[in-house]
Steps between C-alpha positions, in 0.01 A plus 500: 500500500625848412531776759228768453761777500637356177175564313478707186440867573722515808833681527829339600824677598828333404840632606807407298257478209725596208697177481540141614254352748320833544427524128385136494258581783372803307436279196317237709278754673425683175402169340235467774360841403641706785628854461862497614690787662860432400752645746874506419795739492671472160295715260648342187422149619148606595441646153631183336282278723185704434567479125480119522149515649277660235132516583557432870361736764814631673603785727879522469667694783874564504612527862776360718331342802839433663536864606 
């Protein structure tokens, strides 16, 4: 059974979202119909990641959460 928070129409926040495991999580959540707030620091990597997700509801935010 799927968790109700993972239903289409909800919003998920993913840190480290521009690459690696974070980007894989973004893809999985977007495939379930969620809007995904992508949080990561490198602006170039964020732009490249967003470009690979056409038609997906995203909110990319470039910020360093380590500060």
